[in-house]
N, CA, C and O of each residue as an XYZ file, in Angstrom:
696
protein
N      10.942    -13.372   -122.654
C      10.055    -13.820   -121.592
C       9.508    -15.194   -121.970
O       8.869    -15.351   -123.010
N       9.764    -16.190   -121.116
C       9.329    -17.563   -121.363
C       8.528    -18.046   -120.158
O       9.099    -18.507   -119.171
N       7.217    -17.940   -120.243
C       6.400    -18.376   -119.087
C       6.316    -19.903   -118.990
O       6.338    -20.613   -119.995
N       6.221    -20.368   -117.777
C       5.958    -21.785   -117.512
C       4.554    -21.863   -116.948
O       4.231    -21.210   -115.956
N       3.729    -22.666   -117.587
C       2.352    -22.821   -117.128
C       2.101    -24.291   -116.829
O       2.350    -25.162   -117.662
N       1.606    -24.548   -115.627
C       1.275    -25.920   -115.233
C      -0.232    -25.982   -115.066
O      -0.795    -25.335   -114.184
N      -0.871    -26.754   -115.905
C      -2.322    -26.922   -115.777
C      -2.594    -28.103   -114.856
O      -1.856    -29.089   -114.857
N      -3.652    -27.993   -114.077
C      -4.060    -29.050   -113.159
C      -2.922    -29.423   -112.214
O      -2.484    -30.572   -112.167
N      -2.459    -28.435   -111.470
C      -1.343    -28.603   -110.544
C      -1.661    -29.694   -109.526
O      -2.777    -29.779   -109.013
N      -0.670    -30.516   -109.247
C      -0.794    -31.576   -108.257
C       0.314    -31.422   -107.226
O       1.288    -30.706   -107.458
N       0.168    -32.090   -106.091
C       1.170    -31.995   -105.030
C       2.559    -32.375   -105.526
O       3.549    -31.797   -105.079
N       2.647    -33.317   -106.423
C       3.954    -33.771   -106.919
C       4.659    -32.732   -107.796
O       5.834    -32.903   -108.121
N       3.959    -31.658   -108.185
C       4.571    -30.601   -108.992
C       5.402    -29.640   -108.148
O       6.123    -28.806   -108.696
N       5.313    -29.745   -106.831
C       6.081    -28.863   -105.956
C       7.567    -29.135   -106.127
O       7.981    -30.259   -106.411
N       8.361    -28.084   -105.947
C       9.807    -28.258   -106.016
C      10.500    -27.032   -106.570
O       9.909    -25.958   -106.683
N      11.753    -27.211   -106.910
C      12.594    -26.133   -107.411
C      12.605    -26.189   -108.937
O      12.888    -27.228   -109.532
N      12.296    -25.065   -109.550
C      12.296    -24.955   -111.014
C      13.408    -24.002   -111.423
O      13.685    -23.014   -110.744
N      14.043    -24.322   -112.554
C      15.139    -23.503   -113.048
C      14.788    -22.946   -114.427
O      14.390    -23.679   -115.332
N      14.947    -21.652   -114.556
C      14.821    -21.015   -115.867
C      16.236    -20.612   -116.278
O      16.884    -19.813   -115.601
N      16.705    -21.168   -117.383
C      18.085    -20.951   -117.795
C      18.111    -20.212   -119.130
O      17.431    -20.596   -120.082
N      18.903    -19.154   -119.181
C      19.062    -18.368   -120.397
C      20.353    -18.809   -121.076
O      21.388    -18.965   -120.428
N      20.279    -19.007   -122.383
C      21.432    -19.515   -123.147
C      22.424    -18.402   -123.449
O      22.560    -17.971   -124.594
N      23.104    -17.951   -122.430
C      24.170    -16.971   -122.607
C      25.474    -17.639   -122.212
O      25.478    -18.759   -121.702
N      26.562    -16.961   -122.444
C      27.864    -17.499   -122.032
C      28.435    -16.602   -120.976
O      28.770    -15.464   -121.304
N      28.574    -16.997   -119.769
C      28.111    -18.269   -119.198
C      26.586    -18.258   -119.044
O      25.972    -17.191   -119.018
N      25.974    -19.447   -118.942
C      24.516    -19.516   -118.800
C      24.060    -18.807   -117.513
O      24.738    -18.849   -116.487
N      22.909    -18.166   -117.599
C      22.315    -17.492   -116.453
C      21.072    -18.258   -116.038
O      20.263    -18.643   -116.882
N      20.920    -18.477   -114.753
C      19.773    -19.228   -114.254
C      19.039    -18.445   -113.175
O      19.634    -17.713   -112.385
N      17.730    -18.627   -113.175
C      16.883    -18.122   -112.102
C      16.151    -19.339   -111.543
O      15.576    -20.129   -112.292
N      16.179    -19.478   -110.238
C      15.513    -20.597   -109.591
C      14.250    -20.098   -108.890
O      14.253    -19.056   -108.235
N      13.190    -20.856   -109.040
C      11.920    -20.526   -108.407
C      11.432    -21.763   -107.670
O      11.364    -22.857   -108.230
N      11.096    -21.564   -106.402
C      10.559    -22.675   -105.617
C       9.039    -22.618   -105.687
O       8.438    -21.585   -105.390
N       8.424    -23.716   -106.074
C       6.968    -23.806   -106.135
C       6.475    -24.660   -104.972
O       6.825    -25.834   -104.851
N       5.653    -24.044   -104.117
C       5.001    -24.768   -103.031
C       3.565    -25.024   -103.465
O       2.864    -24.103   -103.885
N       3.135    -26.252   -103.365
C       1.762    -26.618   -103.706
C       1.075    -27.025   -102.406
O       1.522    -27.943   -101.718
N       0.001    -26.343   -102.082
C      -0.744    -26.679   -100.875
C      -2.084    -27.265   -101.274
O      -2.655    -26.907   -102.304
N      -2.568    -28.159   -100.455
C      -3.839    -28.824   -100.729
C      -4.908    -28.237    -99.812
O      -4.790    -28.272    -98.587
N      -5.946    -27.700   -100.433
C      -7.056    -27.178    -99.642
C      -7.726    -28.347    -98.924
O      -7.882    -29.433    -99.481
N      -8.119    -28.097    -97.674
C      -8.763    -29.163    -96.919
C      -9.782    -28.582    -95.954
O      -9.683    -27.432    -95.527
N     -10.747    -29.395    -95.628
C     -11.734    -29.035    -94.614
C     -11.225    -29.550    -93.274
O     -10.563    -30.585    -93.207
N     -11.541    -28.817    -92.205
C     -11.184    -29.223    -90.845
C     -12.413    -29.076    -89.964
O     -13.108    -28.062    -90.015
N     -12.674    -30.088    -89.162
C     -13.727    -30.008    -88.153
C     -13.035    -29.816    -86.816
O     -12.186    -30.619    -86.428
N     -13.401    -28.742    -86.104
C     -12.764    -28.436    -84.823
C     -13.038    -29.535    -83.814
O     -14.109    -30.141    -83.813
N     -12.056    -29.787    -82.954
C     -12.236    -30.735    -81.862
C     -11.705    -32.116    -82.182
O     -11.079    -32.333    -83.220
N     -11.963    -33.048    -81.275
C     -11.448    -34.417    -81.443
C     -12.134    -35.141    -82.592
O     -13.215    -34.747    -83.031
N     -11.499    -36.199    -83.073
C     -12.055    -36.969    -84.200
C     -13.210    -37.868    -83.768
O     -13.935    -38.393    -84.612
N     -13.384    -38.049    -82.462
C     -14.542    -38.779    -81.933
C     -15.145    -37.968    -80.801
O     -14.432    -37.409    -79.969
N     -16.480    -37.912    -80.782
C     -17.190    -37.159    -79.756
C     -18.196    -38.079    -79.075
O     -18.820    -38.920    -79.722
N     -18.347    -37.910    -77.766
C     -19.277    -38.710    -76.966
C     -20.277    -37.772    -76.304
O     -19.890    -36.833    -75.609
N     -21.570    -38.029    -76.521
C     -22.627    -37.188    -75.967
C     -23.706    -38.046    -75.329
O     -23.862    -39.223    -75.656
N     -24.450    -37.433    -74.410
C     -25.624    -38.086    -73.830
C     -26.842    -37.720    -74.663
O     -26.875    -36.639    -75.252
N     -27.844    -38.591    -74.729
C     -29.079    -38.246    -75.449
C     -29.681    -36.962    -74.871
O     -29.664    -36.748    -73.659
N     -30.204    -36.126    -75.742
C     -30.801    -34.863    -75.326
C     -29.835    -33.701    -75.311
O     -30.259    -32.548    -75.220
N     -28.538    -33.978    -75.398
C     -27.569    -32.883    -75.398
C     -27.425    -32.291    -76.804
O     -27.915    -32.857    -77.782
N     -26.753    -31.159    -76.886
C     -26.575    -30.471    -78.157
C     -25.290    -30.934    -78.844
O     -24.241    -31.065    -78.213
N     -25.398    -31.177    -80.145
C     -24.235    -31.482    -80.974
C     -23.937    -30.245    -81.802
O     -24.800    -29.757    -82.533
N     -22.719    -29.739    -81.690
C     -22.299    -28.573    -82.465
C     -20.971    -28.934    -83.143
O     -19.977    -29.211    -82.473
N     -20.972    -28.925    -84.467
C     -19.767    -29.195    -85.238
C     -19.456    -27.970    -86.090
O     -20.334    -27.431    -86.764
N     -18.210    -27.539    -86.052
C     -17.780    -26.382    -86.836
C     -16.698    -26.825    -87.805
O     -15.739    -27.498    -87.428
N     -16.871    -26.435    -89.051
C     -15.952    -26.821    -90.117
C     -15.412    -25.558    -90.780
O     -16.133    -24.574    -90.941
N     -14.155    -25.596    -91.157
C     -13.592    -24.499    -91.943
C     -12.756    -25.083    -93.073
O     -12.176    -26.162    -92.948
N     -12.709    -24.355    -94.162
C     -11.887    -24.742    -95.313
C     -10.616    -23.906    -95.248
O     -10.673    -22.677    -95.209
N      -9.468    -24.581    -95.237
C      -8.179    -23.900    -95.103
C      -7.305    -24.186    -96.316
O      -7.529    -25.144    -97.056
N      -6.314    -23.338    -96.498
C      -5.326    -23.444    -97.569
C      -5.974    -23.430    -98.954
O      -5.457    -24.038    -99.891
N      -7.073    -22.757    -99.076
C      -7.756    -22.641   -100.359
C      -7.507    -21.245   -100.904
O      -7.682    -20.261   -100.186
N      -7.097    -21.146   -102.178
C      -6.840    -19.827   -102.736
C      -8.110    -19.163   -103.270
O      -8.063    -18.038   -103.767
N      -9.228    -19.852   -103.168
C     -10.519    -19.250   -103.488
C     -11.581    -19.882   -102.608
O     -11.479    -21.057   -102.255
N     -12.604    -19.109   -102.249
C     -13.639    -19.679   -101.385
C     -14.393    -20.800   -102.088
O     -14.598    -20.742   -103.300
N     -14.804    -21.811   -101.344
C     -15.587    -22.882   -101.963
C     -16.957    -22.367   -102.402
O     -17.461    -21.377   -101.873
N     -17.541    -23.046   -103.364
C     -18.881    -22.690   -103.819
C     -19.928    -23.119   -102.799
O     -20.989    -22.503   -102.691
N     -19.624    -24.183   -102.049
C     -20.574    -24.693   -101.062
C     -19.832    -25.522   -100.023
O     -18.706    -25.969   -100.245
N     -20.487    -25.713    -98.888
C     -20.068    -26.692    -97.878
C     -21.310    -27.504    -97.542
O     -22.328    -26.949    -97.129
N     -21.224    -28.812    -97.717
C     -22.326    -29.709    -97.379
C     -21.909    -30.573    -96.195
O     -20.748    -30.962    -96.064
N     -22.882    -30.863    -95.338
C     -22.694    -31.773    -94.213
C     -23.374    -33.100    -94.547
O     -24.480    -33.131    -95.087
N     -22.688    -34.189    -94.215
C     -23.222    -35.533    -94.431
C     -23.232    -36.282    -93.106
O     -22.314    -36.153    -92.297
N     -24.281    -37.063    -92.899
C     -24.365    -37.980    -91.768
C     -24.470    -39.372    -92.357
O     -25.462    -39.707    -93.004
N     -23.439    -40.189    -92.132
C     -23.395    -41.546    -92.695
C     -23.701    -41.528    -94.193
O     -24.549    -42.284    -94.667
N     -23.009    -40.666    -94.933
C     -23.100    -40.562    -96.406
C     -24.418    -40.000    -96.920
O     -24.699    -40.111    -98.113
N     -25.228    -39.405    -96.066
C     -26.492    -38.780    -96.486
C     -26.394    -37.283    -96.204
O     -26.138    -36.880    -95.069
N     -26.597    -36.454    -97.239
C     -26.510    -35.006    -97.072
C     -27.643    -34.520    -96.169
O     -28.802    -34.878    -96.378
N     -27.307    -33.700    -95.160
C     -28.300    -33.303    -94.156
C     -28.443    -31.781    -94.024
O     -29.070    -31.315    -93.072
N     -27.889    -31.004    -94.937
C     -27.959    -29.542    -94.833
C     -29.383    -29.015    -94.696
O     -29.603    -28.000    -94.034
N     -30.338    -29.681    -95.304
C     -31.706    -29.160    -95.341
C     -32.672    -30.015    -94.526
O     -33.868    -30.046    -94.814
N     -32.157    -30.710    -93.505
C     -32.985    -31.579    -92.666
C     -33.494    -30.854    -91.419
O     -33.393    -31.385    -90.313
N     -34.031    -29.661    -91.585
C     -34.541    -28.890    -90.442
C     -35.653    -29.651    -89.724
O     -35.788    -29.546    -88.505
N     -36.452    -30.419    -90.474
C     -37.531    -31.195    -89.863
C     -36.997    -32.298    -88.943
O     -37.749    -32.848    -88.139
N     -35.720    -32.619    -89.055
C     -35.088    -33.617    -88.180
C     -34.247    -32.949    -87.094
O     -33.480    -33.615    -86.399
N     -34.393    -31.642    -86.951
C     -33.670    -30.928    -85.903
C     -32.272    -30.487    -86.294
O     -31.500    -30.070    -85.430
N     -31.923    -30.567    -87.578
C     -30.595    -30.177    -88.046
C     -30.630    -28.711    -88.482
O     -31.490    -28.308    -89.265
N     -29.695    -27.928    -87.973
C     -29.581    -26.529    -88.367
C     -28.164    -26.293    -88.866
O     -27.201    -26.487    -88.124
N     -28.032    -25.873    -90.127
C     -26.720    -25.604    -90.715
C     -26.650    -24.129    -91.067
O     -27.542    -23.593    -91.724
N     -25.588    -23.481    -90.627
C     -25.351    -22.097    -91.020
C     -23.946    -22.004    -91.604
O     -22.999    -22.593    -91.082
N     -23.831    -21.255    -92.691
C     -22.559    -21.112    -93.385
C     -22.288    -19.631    -93.594
O     -23.184    -18.881    -93.979
N     -21.052    -19.207    -93.340
C     -20.695    -17.811    -93.543
C     -20.760    -17.461    -95.022
O     -20.691    -18.338    -95.884
N     -20.892    -16.180    -95.304
C     -21.085    -15.707    -96.678
C     -19.959    -16.140    -97.616
O     -20.201    -16.399    -98.795
N     -18.731    -16.221    -97.103
C     -17.621    -16.611    -97.984
C     -17.462    -18.128    -98.098
O     -16.535    -18.601    -98.756
N     -18.350    -18.890    -97.470
C     -18.346    -20.364    -97.530
C     -17.064    -20.993    -97.000
O     -16.738    -22.119    -97.376
N     -16.339    -20.308    -96.151
C     -15.129    -20.904    -95.574
C     -15.405    -21.529    -94.205
O     -14.630    -22.367    -93.745
N     -16.492    -21.134    -93.554
C     -16.884    -21.685    -92.255
C     -18.327    -22.157    -92.328
O     -19.176    -21.515    -92.946
N     -18.587    -23.284    -91.691
C     -19.952    -23.787    -91.604
C     -20.133    -24.448    -90.249
O     -19.212    -25.062    -89.710
N     -21.337    -24.313    -89.709
C     -21.634    -24.900    -88.410
C     -22.896    -25.737    -88.505
O     -23.900    -25.314    -89.078
N     -22.829    -26.929    -87.934
C     -23.970    -27.835    -87.872
C     -24.385    -27.941    -86.412
O     -23.542    -28.182    -85.547
N     -25.674    -27.764    -86.127
C     -26.169    -27.860    -84.756
C     -27.390    -28.770    -84.739
O     -28.318    -28.598    -85.530
N     -27.381    -29.737    -83.832
C     -28.559    -30.545    -83.528
C     -28.838    -30.291    -82.051
O     -28.056    -30.690    -81.188
N     -29.958    -29.623    -81.763
C     -30.247    -29.148    -80.404
C     -30.453    -30.279    -79.406
O     -29.917    -30.233    -78.299
N     -31.214    -31.282    -79.782
C     -31.535    -32.383    -78.864
C     -31.226    -33.699    -79.565
O     -32.029    -34.188    -80.359
N     -30.066    -34.268    -79.271
C     -29.638    -35.491    -79.942
C     -30.327    -36.718    -79.369
O     -30.817    -36.715    -78.239
N     -30.350    -37.773    -80.186
C     -30.776    -39.092    -79.724
C     -29.849    -40.112    -80.375
O     -28.975    -39.737    -81.156
N     -30.024    -41.377    -80.069
C     -29.096    -42.403    -80.560
C     -29.063    -42.479    -82.085
O     -28.069    -42.930    -82.655
N     -30.134    -42.046    -82.756
C     -30.133    -42.042    -84.227
C     -29.135    -41.038    -84.794
O     -28.768    -41.125    -85.966
N     -28.696    -40.090    -83.977
C     -27.724    -39.099    -84.429
C     -26.287    -39.608    -84.337
O     -25.360    -38.907    -84.743
N     -26.090    -40.812    -83.812
C     -24.748    -41.393    -83.781
C     -24.298    -41.683    -85.208
O     -25.117    -41.944    -86.089
N     -22.993    -41.633    -85.421
C     -22.451    -41.992    -86.719
C     -21.373    -41.034    -87.186
O     -20.867    -40.213    -86.421
N     -21.035    -41.159    -88.459
C     -19.976    -40.377    -89.071
C     -20.540    -39.092    -89.664
O     -21.494    -39.136    -90.440
N     -19.958    -37.944    -89.306
C     -20.341    -36.645    -89.856
C     -19.188    -36.126    -90.705
O     -18.041    -36.092    -90.257
N     -19.503    -35.719    -91.942
C     -18.477    -35.225    -92.852
C     -18.812    -33.822    -93.318
O     -19.975    -33.478    -93.530
N     -17.781    -33.028    -93.472
C     -17.868    -31.673    -94.009
C     -17.212    -31.714    -95.384
O     -16.023    -32.012    -95.502
N     -17.994    -31.413    -96.432
C     -17.524    -31.581    -97.809
C     -17.721    -30.276    -98.573
O     -18.809    -29.699    -98.559
N     -16.672    -29.818    -99.234
C     -16.785    -28.649   -100.107
C     -16.340    -29.034   -101.513
O     -15.776    -30.107   -101.726
N     -16.598    -28.153   -102.461
C     -16.280    -28.474   -103.852
C     -14.792    -28.400   -104.159
O     -14.359    -28.974   -105.158
N     -13.990    -27.718   -103.346
C     -12.590    -27.512   -103.718
C     -11.595    -27.899   -102.628
O     -10.485    -27.368   -102.582
N     -11.987    -28.817   -101.754
C     -11.094    -29.203   -100.665
C     -11.312    -30.659   -100.291
O     -12.359    -31.243   -100.570
N     -10.304    -31.228    -99.656
C     -10.410    -32.588    -99.139
C     -11.374    -32.560    -97.953
O     -11.279    -31.683    -97.094
N     -12.288    -33.503    -97.906
C     -13.324    -33.537    -96.864
C     -12.732    -33.888    -95.501
O     -11.647    -34.461    -95.404
N     -13.477    -33.526    -94.445
C     -13.112    -33.877    -93.075
C     -14.284    -34.615    -92.452
O     -15.433    -34.421    -92.847
N     -13.983    -35.469    -91.469
C     -15.076    -36.169    -90.808
C     -14.756    -36.397    -89.334
O     -13.602    -36.355    -88.906
N     -15.812    -36.637    -88.585
C     -15.699    -36.941    -87.167
C     -16.758    -37.975    -86.820
O     -17.820    -38.020    -87.441
N     -16.465    -38.799    -85.831
C     -17.385    -39.856    -85.431
C     -18.071    -39.431    -84.141
O     -17.406    -39.066    -83.171
N     -19.409    -39.479    -84.129
C     -20.188    -39.049    -82.972
C     -20.881    -40.268    -82.368
O     -21.515    -41.053    -83.073
N     -20.749    -40.410    -81.055
C     -21.397    -41.490    -80.312
C     -22.399    -40.853    -79.359
O     -22.017    -40.045    -78.513
N     -23.669    -41.204    -79.485
C     -24.679    -40.782    -78.531
C     -24.910    -41.981    -77.626
O     -25.494    -42.980    -78.046
N     -24.453    -41.881    -76.390
C     -24.458    -43.011    -75.472
C     -25.762    -43.039    -74.697
O     -26.074    -42.096    -73.970
N     -26.514    -44.097    -74.846
C     -27.799    -44.244    -74.173
C     -27.616    -45.146    -72.965
O     -27.822    -46.357    -73.053
N     -27.231    -44.561    -71.839
C     -27.004    -45.344    -70.630
C     -25.693    -46.091    -70.653
O     -25.415    -46.864    -69.736
N     -24.877    -45.885    -71.673
C     -23.588    -46.558    -71.760
C     -22.517    -45.657    -71.194
O     -22.671    -44.436    -71.150
N     -21.448    -46.257    -70.769
C     -20.339    -45.512    -70.201
C     -19.111    -45.749    -71.063
O     -18.724    -46.900    -71.263
N     -18.482    -44.693    -71.585
C     -17.284    -44.916    -72.401
C     -16.096    -45.291    -71.523
O     -15.083    -44.591    -71.501
N     -16.228    -46.409    -70.794
C     -15.175    -46.878    -69.902
C     -13.999    -47.384    -70.721
O     -14.131    -47.671    -71.911
N     -12.885    -47.486    -70.089
C     -11.656    -48.010    -70.693
C     -11.213    -47.168    -71.869
O     -10.568    -47.680    -72.784
N     -11.542    -45.893    -71.866
C     -11.115    -45.028    -72.954
C      -9.756    -44.464    -72.608
O      -9.604    -43.778    -71.597
N      -8.770    -44.746    -73.437
C      -7.423    -44.268    -73.206
C      -6.940    -43.539    -74.436
O      -7.267    -43.905    -75.565
N      -6.164    -42.514    -74.206
C      -5.527    -41.816    -75.313
C      -4.034    -42.090    -75.196
O      -3.426    -41.818    -74.161
N      -3.451    -42.626    -76.252
C      -2.033    -42.951    -76.261
C      -1.202    -41.726    -76.568
O      -1.687    -40.597    -76.494
N       0.055    -41.953    -76.915
C       0.973    -40.864    -77.213
C       0.438    -39.997    -78.332
O       0.131    -40.486    -79.419
N       0.330    -38.716    -78.061
C      -0.057    -37.709    -79.044
C      -1.378    -38.028    -79.725
O      -1.605    -37.581    -80.849
N      -2.238    -38.770    -79.092
C      -3.547    -39.063    -79.669
C      -3.506    -40.069    -80.801
O      -4.502    -40.234    -81.507
N      -2.372    -40.755    -80.997
C      -2.273    -41.699    -82.109
C      -2.977    -43.013    -81.830
O      -3.541    -43.623    -82.739
N      -2.948    -43.452    -80.586
C      -3.564    -44.727    -80.249
C      -4.767    -44.478    -79.352
O      -4.655    -43.796    -78.333
N      -5.891    -45.016    -79.719
C      -7.099    -44.846    -78.923
C      -7.733    -46.209    -78.722
O      -7.999    -46.926    -79.686
N      -7.973    -46.565    -77.476
C      -8.668    -47.804    -77.158
C     -10.018    -47.403    -76.586
O     -10.079    -46.704    -75.575
N     -11.090    -47.834    -77.217
C     -12.427    -47.463    -76.765
C     -13.249    -48.720    -76.578
O     -13.374    -49.536    -77.491
N     -13.807    -48.870    -75.393
C     -14.743    -49.957    -75.124
C     -16.034    -49.286    -74.681
O     -16.300    -49.189    -73.483
N     -16.830    -48.828    -75.621
C     -17.977    -47.985    -75.291
C     -19.197    -48.778    -74.855
O     -20.194    -48.179    -74.449
N     -19.157    -50.086    -74.925
C     -20.333    -50.858    -74.556
C     -20.160    -51.578    -73.226
O     -20.914    -52.504    -72.929
N     -19.183    -51.173    -72.420
C     -19.020    -51.748    -71.090
C     -19.919    -50.965    -70.143
O     -19.811    -49.742    -70.049
N     -20.788    -51.653    -69.454
C     -21.671    -50.998    -68.503
C     -20.956    -50.876    -67.171
O     -20.103    -51.702    -66.846
N     -21.288    -49.872    -66.411
C     -20.597    -49.559    -65.166
C     -20.531    -50.731    -64.187
O     -19.451    -50.960    -63.643
N     -21.614    -51.505    -63.911
C     -21.484    -52.615    -62.953
C     -20.427    -53.635    -63.376
O     -19.713    -54.158    -62.520
N     -20.310    -53.926    -64.648
C     -19.309    -54.869    -65.135
C     -17.911    -54.311    -64.896
O     -17.001    -55.051    -64.519
N     -17.740    -53.025    -65.111
C     -16.434    -52.401    -64.903
C     -16.039    -52.483    -63.433
O     -14.869    -52.715    -63.131
N     -16.971    -52.301    -62.523
C     -16.679    -52.382    -61.085
C     -16.320    -53.804    -60.700
O     -15.361    -54.014    -59.957
N     -17.061    -54.782    -61.186
C     -16.765    -56.188    -60.892
C     -15.383    -56.546    -61.419
O     -14.609    -57.199    -60.719
N     -15.059    -56.130    -62.640
C     -13.745    -56.426    -63.215
C     -12.654    -55.802    -62.352
O     -11.642    -56.447    -62.079
N     -12.843    -54.560    -61.921
C     -11.872    -53.882    -61.079
C     -11.689    -54.634    -59.767
O     -10.560    -54.805    -59.305
N     -12.791    -55.090    -59.159
C     -12.705    -55.795    -57.886
C     -11.972    -57.123    -58.045
O     -11.181    -57.493    -57.177
N     -12.216    -57.843    -59.131
C     -11.527    -59.121    -59.368
C     -10.041    -58.877    -59.558
O      -9.224    -59.592    -58.978
N      -9.676    -57.893    -60.350
C      -8.254    -57.590    -60.580
C      -7.603    -57.163    -59.272
O      -6.494    -57.601    -58.963
N      -8.274    -56.318    -58.502
C      -7.744    -55.877    -57.213
C      -7.558    -57.056    -56.268
O      -6.547    -57.132    -55.570
N      -8.518    -57.978    -56.235
C      -8.455    -59.163    -55.386
C      -7.245    -60.017    -55.773
O      -6.490    -60.458    -54.906
N      -7.066    -60.248    -57.064
C      -5.941    -61.085    -57.540
C      -4.617    -60.419    -57.224
O      -3.678    -61.097    -56.808
N      -4.513    -59.104    -57.408
C      -3.257    -58.406    -57.128
C      -2.929    -58.420    -55.639
O      -1.760    -58.523    -55.266
N      -3.942    -58.317    -54.787
C      -3.693    -58.291    -53.346
C      -3.323    -59.659    -52.798
O      -2.768    -59.748    -51.703
N      -3.621    -60.741    -53.540
C      -3.274    -62.087    -53.086
C      -1.802    -62.374    -53.284
O      -1.250    -63.265    -52.639
N      -1.160    -61.629    -54.172
C       0.248    -61.930    -54.473
C       1.193    -61.048    -53.735
O       2.407    -61.182    -53.885
């Protein structure tokens, strides 16, 4: 019996391994090693648009982990916010630490920014939240398979109407 032990397994260690016994003819056993990387996932799109006063609810889960994480922390613009109840932040995490939910009941523009879900044993996930104060996320397009996104979130509605009318006028002249 000849065990193979790999300490500190990395993604590059994945592949086909051969154990060969020195007999005539040689005998081999092949073992395929799959290495998966634990990661956090935040449900929904990578960018969210809300009106002030609305509720922000973010749900995170840790997947492909062979053991539950010790913790899940939420960050807003690189500042940990798990215990910011005085700022309206409520975080609940399931007992096995694989799911966590962040809720802000009444958002305002200060709640805009990057939200990250971080655990001790997985790659972090993040989402960008925009709290629009009288702004219209006009000209928002989603390209093929969500790969290309054009966002002009600071265009106000009257400007968008004027631009549309000018373009329509020019097109109708030709």
